[in-house]
C-alpha positions as CSV (number, residue, x, y, z in Angstrom):
1,X,97.9,137.5,64.3
2,X,100.4,134.9,65.5
3,X,100.6,131.7,63.5
4,X,99.8,128.3,65.1
5,X,103.5,127.4,65.2
6,X,104.2,130.7,67.0
7,X,101.5,130.0,69.5
8,X,102.9,126.5,70.1
9,X,106.4,127.7,70.5
10,X,105.3,130.5,72.9
11,X,103.6,127.9,75.1
12,X,106.8,126.0,75.2
13,X,109.2,128.8,75.8
14,X,107.6,131.9,77.3
15,X,104.6,130.9,79.3
16,X,104.3,132.5,82.7
17,X,104.9,129.1,84.4
18,X,106.3,126.9,81.6
19,X,109.8,128.2,81.2
20,X,111.4,124.9,81.8
21,X,113.3,123.7,84.9
22,X,112.9,125.2,88.4
23,X,110.4,128.1,88.8
24,X,112.1,131.3,90.1
25,X,111.0,132.7,93.5
26,X,108.3,134.9,92.0
27,X,106.8,132.2,89.9
28,X,107.0,129.6,92.7
29,X,105.2,132.0,95.1
30,X,102.5,132.7,92.5
31,X,102.1,128.9,91.9
32,X,101.7,128.1,95.6
33,X,99.3,131.0,96.0
34,X,97.1,129.8,93.2
35,X,97.1,126.3,94.6
36,X,96.0,127.5,98.0
37,X,93.4,129.9,96.6
38,X,91.8,127.2,94.4
39,X,91.1,124.8,97.3
40,X,88.9,125.0,100.4
41,X,91.3,123.5,102.9
42,X,94.9,124.2,101.7
43,X,94.3,127.9,102.1
44,X,93.3,127.4,105.8
45,X,96.1,125.2,107.0
46,X,99.7,126.1,108.0
47,X,102.0,126.5,104.9
48,X,105.6,125.5,105.3
49,X,107.8,126.6,102.3
50,X,110.6,124.0,102.6
51,X,114.2,124.7,101.5
52,X,115.3,121.1,101.7
53,X,113.6,117.8,101.3
54,X,113.5,117.0,105.1
55,X,112.8,119.5,107.8
56,X,112.1,119.4,111.5
57,X,109.7,121.6,113.4
58,X,110.2,121.8,117.2
59,X,107.0,121.8,119.2
60,X,106.9,123.1,122.8
61,X,104.6,121.1,125.1
62,X,103.0,123.0,128.0
63,X,100.6,120.3,129.0
64,X,100.9,120.7,132.8
65,X,100.9,123.7,135.2
66,X,104.3,125.5,135.6
67,X,103.1,127.8,138.4
68,X,103.1,126.8,142.1
69,X,102.4,128.6,145.4
70,X,105.3,130.8,146.6
71,X,106.5,132.0,150.0
72,X,108.8,134.8,151.1
73,X,112.5,133.9,150.9
74,X,111.7,130.3,150.0
75,X,112.7,128.3,147.0
76,X,109.6,126.8,145.5
77,X,111.5,123.8,144.3
78,X,109.7,124.3,141.0
79,X,112.3,123.5,138.3
80,X,110.0,122.6,135.5
81,X,111.8,121.9,132.3
82,X,110.1,122.4,128.9
83,X,109.2,119.3,126.9
84,X,109.9,119.4,123.2
85,X,108.5,117.2,120.4
86,X,109.6,117.2,116.8
87,X,107.4,117.1,113.7
88,X,109.4,115.9,110.7
89,X,108.4,117.0,107.2
90,X,109.6,114.6,104.5
91,X,108.6,116.0,101.1
92,X,107.9,113.3,98.6
93,X,107.8,113.8,94.8
94,X,104.6,114.0,92.9
95,X,104.4,114.5,89.1
96,X,101.7,116.2,87.1
97,X,101.5,115.8,83.4
98,X,99.1,116.8,80.6
99,X,99.2,117.5,76.9
100,X,97.5,119.8,74.4
101,X,97.0,118.7,70.8
102,X,97.8,121.2,68.0
103,X,94.1,121.3,67.1
104,X,93.2,122.8,70.4
105,X,95.5,125.7,69.8
106,X,94.1,126.1,66.3
107,X,90.5,126.1,67.3
108,X,90.5,128.0,70.6
109,X,88.8,131.4,70.6
110,X,91.3,133.0,73.0
111,X,94.3,132.8,70.7
112,X,97.1,134.5,72.4
113,X,95.3,134.4,75.8
114,X,94.8,130.7,75.6
115,X,98.3,130.0,77.0
116,X,97.6,131.8,80.2
117,X,94.2,130.1,80.5
118,X,95.8,126.7,79.9
119,X,98.4,127.2,82.7
120,X,95.9,128.6,85.2
121,X,93.6,125.6,84.5
122,X,96.4,123.2,85.0
123,X,97.5,124.9,88.2
124,X,93.9,124.7,89.5
125,X,93.8,121.0,88.8
126,X,97.2,120.5,90.5
127,X,95.8,122.4,93.5
128,X,92.8,120.0,93.7
129,X,95.2,117.0,93.4
130,X,97.3,118.4,96.2
131,X,94.3,118.8,98.5
132,X,93.0,115.3,97.7
133,X,96.4,113.9,98.5
134,X,96.6,116.0,101.7
135,X,93.2,114.7,102.9
136,X,92.9,111.2,101.7
137,X,96.5,110.1,100.8
138,X,97.3,106.5,101.8
139,X,100.8,105.1,100.9
140,X,99.5,101.5,101.4
141,X,97.1,101.8,98.4
142,X,98.0,99.2,95.7
143,X,95.4,100.0,93.0
144,X,96.4,101.6,89.8
145,X,93.4,103.7,88.8
146,X,94.0,107.4,88.4
147,X,92.7,108.4,91.8
148,X,94.6,105.6,93.5
149,X,97.8,106.6,91.6
150,X,97.5,110.0,93.2
151,X,96.5,109.0,96.7
152,X,99.3,106.4,97.2
153,X,102.0,109.1,96.7
154,X,101.9,110.0,100.5
155,X,99.9,109.7,103.7
156,X,97.3,112.5,104.2
157,X,95.7,114.0,107.3
158,X,93.0,111.4,107.4
159,X,95.5,108.6,107.9
160,X,97.7,110.7,110.2
161,X,94.7,111.6,112.5
162,X,93.8,107.9,113.1
163,X,95.7,108.3,116.4
164,X,93.8,111.4,117.5
165,X,90.7,111.5,119.7
166,X,88.3,109.2,117.8
167,X,84.5,109.0,118.1
168,X,82.8,106.3,116.0
169,X,79.4,107.4,114.8
170,X,78.5,103.8,113.8
171,X,76.6,105.0,110.7
172,X,74.7,107.8,112.3
173,X,73.9,111.0,110.5
174,X,75.3,114.3,111.7
175,X,73.5,115.5,114.9
176,X,74.2,118.1,117.5
177,X,74.8,115.2,119.9
178,X,77.8,114.0,117.8
179,X,79.2,117.5,117.5
180,X,78.8,118.0,121.3
181,X,80.6,114.7,121.9
182,X,83.5,115.9,119.8
183,X,83.7,119.2,121.8
184,X,83.6,117.3,125.1
185,X,86.4,114.9,123.9
186,X,88.7,117.8,123.0
187,X,91.1,118.5,125.9
188,X,90.2,121.7,127.7
189,X,93.5,123.5,127.0
190,X,92.7,123.6,123.3
191,X,89.3,125.3,123.9
192,X,90.9,128.5,125.3
193,X,91.0,129.9,121.7
194,X,87.6,128.6,120.7
195,X,87.4,131.1,117.9
196,X,90.1,129.2,116.0
197,X,88.3,125.8,116.1
198,X,86.4,124.5,113.1
199,X,84.3,121.4,112.3
200,X,85.7,120.4,108.9
201,X,83.1,118.3,107.0
202,X,82.3,117.2,103.4
203,X,80.0,119.4,101.4
204,X,77.2,116.7,101.7
205,X,77.5,116.5,105.5
206,X,77.5,120.4,105.7
207,X,74.3,120.4,103.6
208,X,72.8,117.7,105.9
209,X,73.4,119.9,108.9
210,X,71.7,122.9,107.2
211,X,68.8,120.6,106.3
212,X,68.5,119.5,109.9
213,X,68.4,122.9,111.5
214,X,66.3,124.4,108.7
215,X,63.3,122.6,110.2
216,X,63.4,125.0,113.1
217,X,60.6,127.6,113.0
218,X,63.0,130.4,113.8
219,X,65.2,133.0,112.1
220,X,68.0,130.4,112.4
221,X,65.9,127.9,110.3
222,X,65.3,130.5,107.7
223,X,68.9,131.4,107.5
224,X,69.8,127.7,107.2
225,X,67.5,127.4,104.1
226,X,69.4,130.3,102.6
227,X,72.8,128.6,103.4
228,X,73.9,131.4,105.7
229,X,74.2,129.5,108.9
230,X,76.6,126.7,109.5
231,X,77.7,126.6,113.2
232,X,77.3,124.3,116.1
233,X,77.9,125.5,119.7
234,X,79.6,128.6,118.4
235,X,82.1,126.6,116.2
236,X,81.8,127.1,112.4
237,X,81.0,124.1,110.3
238,X,83.2,124.5,107.2
239,X,82.4,122.6,103.9
240,X,85.5,120.9,102.4
241,X,84.2,119.3,99.2
242,X,87.3,117.1,98.9
243,X,86.6,115.3,102.1
244,X,85.2,112.0,100.9
245,X,81.6,111.1,101.6
246,X,81.3,107.9,99.6
247,X,83.3,105.6,101.9
248,X,81.9,102.2,102.9
249,X,80.3,101.7,106.2
250,X,78.7,98.6,107.8
251,X,74.9,98.9,108.2
252,X,72.0,96.7,109.1
253,X,69.3,98.7,107.3
254,X,67.5,97.8,104.1
255,X,69.9,98.1,101.2
256,X,69.7,97.9,97.4
257,X,72.4,95.9,95.5
258,X,75.1,98.4,94.7
259,X,78.5,98.7,93.1
260,X,80.8,101.5,92.1
261,X,83.5,101.9,89.5
262,X,87.0,103.0,90.3
263,X,87.7,105.0,87.2
264,X,86.9,108.7,87.1
265,X,85.2,110.4,84.1
266,X,85.0,111.7,81.6
267,X,85.2,108.3,79.8
268,X,86.3,107.9,76.2
269,X,85.1,104.6,74.7
270,X,87.1,103.2,71.8
271,X,86.5,100.8,69.0
272,X,88.2,98.1,71.1
273,X,86.5,99.0,74.4
274,X,82.9,100.1,74.1
275,X,80.6,97.4,75.4
276,X,79.5,96.1,78.8
277,X,77.0,93.4,79.7
278,X,74.1,94.1,82.1
279,X,71.9,91.3,83.1
280,X,72.9,89.2,80.0
281,X,72.5,91.9,77.4
282,X,75.3,94.0,75.7
283,X,75.2,97.7,76.0
284,X,77.4,99.6,73.5
285,X,78.5,103.2,74.1
286,X,79.3,105.8,71.5
287,X,83.0,105.9,70.8
288,X,85.5,108.7,70.4
289,X,83.6,111.2,72.6
290,X,84.4,112.1,76.2
291,X,81.3,111.2,78.2
292,X,80.8,112.5,81.8
293,X,79.7,110.0,84.4
294,X,76.2,111.5,84.5
295,X,75.9,110.9,80.7
296,X,77.1,107.3,81.0
297,X,74.6,106.8,83.9
298,X,71.7,108.0,81.7
299,X,72.7,105.6,78.9
300,X,72.7,102.7,81.4
301,X,69.3,103.8,82.9
302,X,67.8,104.0,79.4
303,X,69.1,100.6,78.6
304,X,68.0,98.6,81.6
305,X,65.0,99.6,83.8
306,X,65.9,97.2,86.6
307,X,69.0,99.2,87.6
308,X,69.6,102.8,88.5
309,X,73.0,104.4,87.7
310,X,74.3,107.8,88.8
311,X,77.5,109.8,89.3
312,X,78.8,109.4,92.9
313,X,79.7,113.1,93.0
314,X,83.4,112.4,92.4
315,X,83.1,111.3,88.7
316,X,82.7,107.6,89.2
317,X,79.7,105.5,88.0
318,X,77.5,103.8,90.7
319,X,75.0,101.2,89.7
320,X,72.3,99.9,92.1
321,X,69.2,97.8,91.9
322,X,65.9,99.7,91.8
323,X,64.5,97.1,94.3
324,X,65.9,97.2,97.8
325,X,66.5,94.1,100.0
326,X,67.5,90.6,99.1
327,X,65.2,90.7,96.1
328,X,67.2,93.4,94.5
329,X,69.9,92.0,92.2
330,X,71.8,92.6,89.0
331,X,74.7,91.1,87.1
332,X,77.6,92.8,85.3
333,X,79.8,91.0,82.9
334,X,82.3,91.7,80.2
335,X,80.8,92.7,76.9
336,X,80.8,89.9,74.3
337,X,83.2,91.9,72.3
338,X,85.2,95.1,72.8
339,X,84.7,95.0,76.6
340,X,84.8,98.3,78.5
341,X,83.5,97.2,81.9
342,X,86.9,97.2,83.7
343,X,89.2,99.1,81.4
344,X,87.0,102.1,80.9
345,X,84.5,102.3,83.8
346,X,86.5,100.3,86.4
347,X,83.5,98.2,87.3
348,X,83.7,94.6,88.5
349,X,82.1,91.6,86.7
350,X,79.9,90.0,89.4
351,X,76.3,89.5,90.6
352,X,75.3,92.0,93.2
353,X,72.5,91.4,95.7
354,X,70.9,93.8,98.3
355,X,70.3,93.0,102.0
356,X,67.2,93.0,104.1
357,X,66.8,95.0,107.3
358,X,68.6,93.4,110.2
359,X,71.1,91.7,108.0
360,X,74.7,93.0,107.9
361,X,75.4,94.9,104.7
362,X,77.5,97.8,103.3
363,X,76.5,101.3,102.3
364,X,78.7,103.7,100.2
365,X,77.8,107.0,101.9
366,X,80.1,107.4,104.9
367,X,82.4,110.3,105.8
368,X,84.3,111.8,108.7
369,X,84.3,115.1,110.6
370,X,87.4,116.8,112.1
371,X,87.2,119.2,115.0
372,X,90.4,121.1,114.8
373,X,92.2,124.4,114.5
374,X,93.1,124.2,110.8
375,X,96.5,125.7,111.5
376,X,97.3,122.4,113.3
377,X,97.5,120.8,109.9
378,X,100.8,121.5,108.1
379,X,101.2,121.6,104.3
380,X,104.9,121.4,103.3
381,X,106.0,122.1,99.8
382,X,109.6,122.2,98.6
383,X,110.6,125.5,97.0
384,X,111.4,125.5,93.3
385,X,108.7,123.3,91.6
386,X,110.1,122.2,88.3
387,X,108.3,122.4,85.0
388,X,109.2,121.2,81.5
389,X,107.4,121.2,78.2
390,X,108.2,120.1,74.7
391,X,106.5,119.7,71.3
392,X,106.0,116.0,70.4
393,X,106.3,116.0,66.6
394,X,105.1,112.4,66.3
395,X,101.8,113.0,68.1
396,X,101.5,116.7,67.1
397,X,101.0,118.0,70.6
398,X,102.6,120.0,73.4
399,X,103.4,117.9,76.5
400,X,103.9,119.4,79.9
401,X,105.3,117.8,83.1
402,X,105.6,119.4,86.5
403,X,107.4,117.9,89.5
404,X,106.7,119.0,93.1
405,X,107.7,117.6,96.5
406,X,105.1,117.8,99.3
407,X,104.3,116.5,102.7
408,X,101.3,116.7,105.1
409,X,101.7,116.6,108.9
410,X,99.8,117.2,112.1
411,X,101.5,119.4,114.6
412,X,99.6,118.2,117.6
413,X,97.4,115.1,117.5
414,X,96.1,115.7,121.0
415,X,94.3,118.8,119.6
416,X,92.3,116.9,117.0
417,X,89.0,115.0,117.4
418,X,87.8,112.9,114.4
419,X,84.3,111.5,114.1
420,X,84.3,108.5,111.8
421,X,81.6,106.6,110.0
422,X,79.2,109.5,109.6
423,X,76.5,108.7,107.0
424,X,74.9,111.1,104.6
425,X,71.1,111.6,104.8
426,X,69.1,109.1,102.8
427,X,67.1,111.6,100.7
428,X,64.8,109.2,98.9
């Protein structure tokens, strides 16, 4: 059996992907394939393997008829000239880094197979990060929490389709009327190949659609309950879990007091950051153990019965009052010592109050829907991702860094309809 030192050195020098420097063609192809196969959307969009940091794609525009009536021995006078637009891909650098302590190598049950598992797991996470950036990237973000640090690396398709055909749902749930409106808004020329169109929605919005049609006393309703039907007007409704559905939206309905942290779990509380104040009382968390958001939420719920905490589905902690309306309120403050409110959970110290019906308020359950041929979205990645690893003797761990350059573009904005401010169903 290989010694721990040999396992460590193997991970540094002979891993399938961690050989240091630029990956060769075969490794690069395997890496890109793994990224695309590990995500719902990147495997559907158009992939552009870039050979240089900036590339242009010429797009032919046939938006008007080029055929006219003809007559014998007569020049039609039709001298239509093609119109070209250019889509520019500008691959920007993103860096992924992680480390593995020596103890992990010592205690894992896979031994020699752990190296491959490690690299595959890291590649899957990098794939998720690439898709998150491709969907929700926003270069104007200034926050520094982990998700913000990823999303501000580049603009994604959400930002880049703000100039497409927009329908504002104004806080409505998904309905056949909204989807029909999107189809009506799409220019006719892009409906010729209807089989290529997709409604791209978050997983929660897809589930809402299934719940809505499951009420039908038909075979279609039964199939919806089984999760086997997700179409509208012949266009598939595709669940993309990384499409956000916790965005804020203005509402005038009865709302509980609510706030959401910006940090993503699991959370590790320390001796110097372990306490938060809820309604004037200190709550101290167990230190040294990675706690998922759902576990943190349970600790909060057991501590204070006037609030309800939960995982927002993306690893962040949400706290809301159990009473809706203006009478629902709670206060968060820094712990009297070893505060963890901001540094660990990313929550804000403030008093939060709900709103009555008819009063302007905010809900954190909004999403958007794209009607598009997914191949209209372009995912560009520069060939030759670079990976480096080294053993840190001071910290007794192996450290990995991977550099990629990526960009996300839309080939034809005129062929995209986006429905904004679509709310999830209120299930309770």
